[in-house]
ZASEDO-465842 format. One record per residue (C-alpha): residue number from 1; residue in one letter; x, y, z. Coordinates in Angstrom, 1 decimal. Layout:
+-----+-----+--------+--------+--------+
:   n : res :      X :      Y :      Z :
+-----+-----+--------+--------+--------+
: NUM :   A :      X :      Y :      Z :
...
+-----+-----+--------+--------+--------+
This chain:
+-----+-----+--------+--------+--------+
:   n : res :      X :      Y :      Z :
+-----+-----+--------+--------+--------+
:   1 :   M :   -0.2 :   -0.2 :    0.0 :
:   2 :   V :    2.9 :    2.2 :    1.0 :
:   3 :   L :    4.7 :    1.8 :   -2.3 :
:   4 :   Y :    1.4 :    2.2 :   -4.4 :
:   5 :   S :    1.0 :    5.5 :   -2.6 :
:   6 :   V :    4.6 :    6.7 :   -3.5 :
:   7 :   L :    4.6 :    5.4 :   -6.8 :
:   8 :   G :    1.4 :    6.4 :   -8.2 :
:   9 :   N :    2.1 :   10.3 :   -6.4 :
:  10 :   D :    4.1 :   13.1 :   -8.1 :
:  11 :   R :    3.7 :   15.4 :   -5.6 :
:  12 :   L :    5.3 :   15.5 :   -1.8 :
:  13 :   V :    6.7 :   11.9 :   -2.7 :
:  14 :   E :    9.2 :   12.4 :    0.4 :
:  15 :   V :    6.1 :   13.0 :    2.7 :
:  16 :   V :    4.3 :   10.2 :    1.6 :
:  17 :   A :    7.1 :    7.6 :    1.8 :
:  18 :   G :    8.4 :    9.1 :    5.2 :
:  19 :   V :    4.9 :    8.5 :    6.7 :
:  20 :   G :    4.5 :    5.1 :    5.1 :
:  21 :   A :    7.9 :    4.0 :    6.3 :
:  22 :   A :    7.1 :    5.2 :    9.6 :
:  23 :   G :    4.0 :    3.3 :    9.7 :
:  24 :   L :    5.9 :   -0.1 :    8.4 :
:  25 :   L :    8.5 :    0.4 :   10.9 :
:  26 :   L :    6.2 :    0.9 :   13.7 :
:  27 :   C :    4.3 :   -2.5 :   12.1 :
:  28 :   V :    8.0 :   -4.7 :   12.2 :
:  29 :   V :    8.8 :   -3.2 :   15.5 :
:  30 :   A :    5.0 :   -4.5 :   16.8 :
:  31 :   L :    5.7 :   -8.0 :   15.1 :
:  32 :   A :    9.2 :   -8.5 :   16.4 :
:  33 :   G :    8.5 :   -7.2 :   20.1 :
:  34 :   R :    5.0 :   -9.3 :   19.9 :
:  35 :   W :    3.3 :   -5.9 :   21.0 :
:  36 :   P :   -0.3 :   -6.2 :   19.9 :
:  37 :   A :   -1.2 :   -2.5 :   21.1 :
:  38 :   V :    1.4 :   -0.9 :   18.5 :
:  39 :   I :    0.2 :   -2.9 :   15.1 :
:  40 :   P :   -2.7 :   -0.4 :   15.2 :
:  41 :   F :   -0.4 :    2.5 :   15.1 :
:  42 :   G :    1.6 :    1.0 :   12.4 :
:  43 :   L :   -1.3 :    0.4 :   10.5 :
:  44 :   A :   -2.4 :    3.7 :   10.8 :
:  45 :   G :    0.7 :    5.2 :    9.4 :
:  46 :   V :    0.5 :    3.2 :    6.5 :
:  47 :   G :   -3.4 :    4.1 :    5.9 :
:  48 :   A :   -2.1 :    7.9 :    6.5 :
:  49 :   S :    0.4 :    7.6 :    3.6 :
:  50 :   Y :   -2.4 :    6.1 :    1.1 :
:  51 :   A :   -4.6 :    9.4 :    2.9 :
:  52 :   L :   -1.7 :   11.8 :    1.9 :
:  53 :   F :   -1.6 :   10.4 :   -1.6 :
:  54 :   L :   -5.3 :   10.7 :   -1.9 :
:  55 :   S :   -5.0 :   14.3 :   -0.9 :
:  56 :   L :   -2.5 :   15.1 :   -3.3 :
:  57 :   R :   -4.1 :   13.6 :   -6.4 :
:  58 :   E :   -6.0 :   15.8 :   -9.0 :
:  59 :   R :   -8.8 :   13.1 :   -9.3 :
:  60 :   V :  -10.9 :   13.0 :   -6.4 :
:  61 :   V :  -11.9 :    9.0 :   -6.4 :
:  62 :   D :   -9.3 :    6.3 :   -6.7 :
:  63 :   S :  -10.6 :    3.5 :   -8.7 :
:  64 :   H :   -8.6 :    0.9 :   -6.5 :
:  65 :   A :   -9.5 :    1.9 :   -3.3 :
:  66 :   P :  -11.7 :   -1.2 :   -2.6 :
:  67 :   L :   -8.6 :   -3.5 :   -3.1 :
:  68 :   V :   -6.4 :   -0.8 :   -0.8 :
:  69 :   A :   -9.5 :   -1.5 :    2.1 :
:  70 :   A :   -8.9 :   -5.3 :    1.1 :
:  71 :   A :   -5.3 :   -5.3 :    1.4 :
:  72 :   L :   -5.3 :   -3.4 :    4.8 :
:  73 :   F :   -8.0 :   -5.3 :    6.4 :
:  74 :   A :   -5.7 :   -8.7 :    5.4 :
:  75 :   A :   -2.6 :   -6.9 :    6.5 :
:  76 :   A :   -4.4 :   -6.2 :    9.8 :
:  77 :   E :   -5.8 :   -9.5 :   10.4 :
:  78 :   L :   -2.5 :  -11.5 :    9.6 :
:  79 :   A :   -0.3 :   -9.2 :   11.5 :
:  80 :   F :   -2.3 :   -9.7 :   15.0 :
:  81 :   W :   -2.7 :  -13.5 :   13.8 :
:  82 :   S :    1.2 :  -13.9 :   13.6 :
:  83 :   I :    1.9 :  -12.9 :   17.0 :
:  84 :   E :   -1.0 :  -15.1 :   18.8 :
:  85 :   P :    0.3 :  -17.5 :   20.9 :
:  86 :   R :    0.3 :  -20.9 :   19.1 :
:  87 :   V :   -2.1 :  -23.5 :   20.9 :
:  88 :   G :   -1.5 :  -26.2 :   18.0 :
:  89 :   G :   -1.2 :  -26.8 :   14.5 :
:  90 :   D :   -4.5 :  -28.5 :   13.4 :
:  91 :   R :   -4.4 :  -27.7 :    9.5 :
:  92 :   A :   -8.6 :  -27.5 :    9.5 :
:  93 :   V :   -8.4 :  -24.7 :   12.1 :
:  94 :   V :   -5.6 :  -23.1 :   10.1 :
:  95 :   A :   -7.2 :  -23.6 :    7.1 :
:  96 :   R :  -10.5 :  -22.2 :    8.2 :
:  97 :   R :   -9.1 :  -19.2 :    9.7 :
:  98 :   V :   -7.2 :  -18.6 :    6.0 :
:  99 :   V :  -10.7 :  -19.0 :    4.3 :
: 100 :   Y :  -12.2 :  -16.4 :    7.1 :
: 101 :   V :   -9.3 :  -13.7 :    6.3 :
: 102 :   C :   -9.7 :  -14.2 :    2.3 :
: 103 :   L :  -13.7 :  -14.0 :    3.1 :
: 104 :   G :  -13.1 :  -10.7 :    5.1 :
: 105 :   A :  -10.8 :   -9.0 :    2.6 :
: 106 :   L :  -13.1 :  -10.1 :   -0.3 :
: 107 :   G :  -15.7 :   -8.5 :    2.1 :
: 108 :   A :  -14.0 :   -5.3 :    2.8 :
: 109 :   G :  -13.5 :   -5.0 :   -1.0 :
: 110 :   L :  -16.9 :   -5.3 :   -2.0 :
: 111 :   L :  -18.4 :   -3.2 :    0.8 :
: 112 :   G :  -15.8 :   -0.7 :   -0.3 :
: 113 :   G :  -16.5 :   -1.3 :   -4.1 :
: 114 :   I :  -20.3 :   -0.5 :   -3.0 :
: 115 :   L :  -19.4 :    2.5 :   -1.1 :
: 116 :   L :  -17.3 :    3.8 :   -4.1 :
: 117 :   L :  -20.1 :    3.4 :   -6.5 :
: 118 :   L :  -22.6 :    5.2 :   -4.0 :
: 119 :   T :  -20.5 :    8.0 :   -3.4 :
: 120 :   A :  -19.2 :    8.4 :   -7.0 :
: 121 :   G :  -22.3 :   10.6 :   -8.0 :
: 122 :   V :  -23.9 :    7.4 :  -10.0 :
: 123 :   S :  -27.4 :    7.6 :   -9.5 :
: 124 :   G :  -29.1 :    4.5 :   -9.5 :
: 125 :   G :  -32.4 :    5.2 :   -7.8 :
: 126 :   V :  -34.1 :    3.3 :   -5.1 :
: 127 :   V :  -32.4 :   -0.2 :   -5.8 :
: 128 :   L :  -28.9 :    1.4 :   -5.5 :
: 129 :   E :  -29.7 :    2.8 :   -2.1 :
: 130 :   A :  -31.1 :   -0.3 :   -0.7 :
: 131 :   V :  -27.5 :   -2.0 :   -1.6 :
: 132 :   G :  -26.2 :    0.6 :    0.3 :
: 133 :   V :  -28.5 :    0.4 :    3.1 :
: 134 :   V :  -28.0 :   -3.2 :    3.2 :
: 135 :   S :  -24.3 :   -2.8 :    2.8 :
: 136 :   A :  -24.2 :   -0.7 :    6.4 :
: 137 :   V :  -26.2 :   -3.3 :    8.1 :
: 138 :   V :  -23.6 :   -5.9 :    7.2 :
: 139 :   A :  -20.5 :   -4.0 :    8.1 :
: 140 :   L :  -22.3 :   -3.2 :   11.0 :
: 141 :   A :  -23.3 :   -6.7 :   12.1 :
: 142 :   I :  -19.6 :   -8.2 :   10.9 :
: 143 :   V :  -18.2 :   -5.4 :   13.2 :
: 144 :   T :  -20.6 :   -6.1 :   16.0 :
: 145 :   R :  -19.4 :   -9.8 :   15.5 :
: 146 :   L :  -16.1 :   -9.6 :   15.6 :
: 147 :   A :  -16.3 :   -7.4 :   18.7 :
: 148 :   A :  -18.1 :  -10.5 :   20.4 :
: 149 :   R :  -15.7 :  -12.9 :   19.8 :
: 150 :   A :  -13.0 :  -10.9 :   20.5 :
: 151 :   R :  -14.3 :  -10.1 :   24.0 :
: 152 :   T :  -14.9 :  -14.2 :   24.4 :
: 153 :   A :  -11.3 :  -14.8 :   23.1 :
+-----+-----+--------+--------+--------+
């Protein structure tokens, strides 16, 4: 994501790269030290480099934003997964978790695509509004479920 933000920009490249590098460095330190509380700050730095990239562009909308959302989701999930204590090597559990991470990233990308479509000024009438409402409800349900799972874990 940082590389995409740096290479896709021709203004203040050093600033975008610096913010992204700081975020990546925080992520590396968090993973090396197994400090889960630091990971969000690193991911925020990576996301901030993308936000800077967006703010420096002439075009308002980035058509790759859903892919960036999916990548950020997958990076966060994999970062936290990598520092969790290992309790066993059950292949079925690992496979299921990989599927969940992939489905979550796909969902983040799809939701991002729908939101991008809705905010891009495309007029689709009541059907498109209904899709937006359903997407918002599904996103809220996913966040609620993840919060409940995190509380019980």
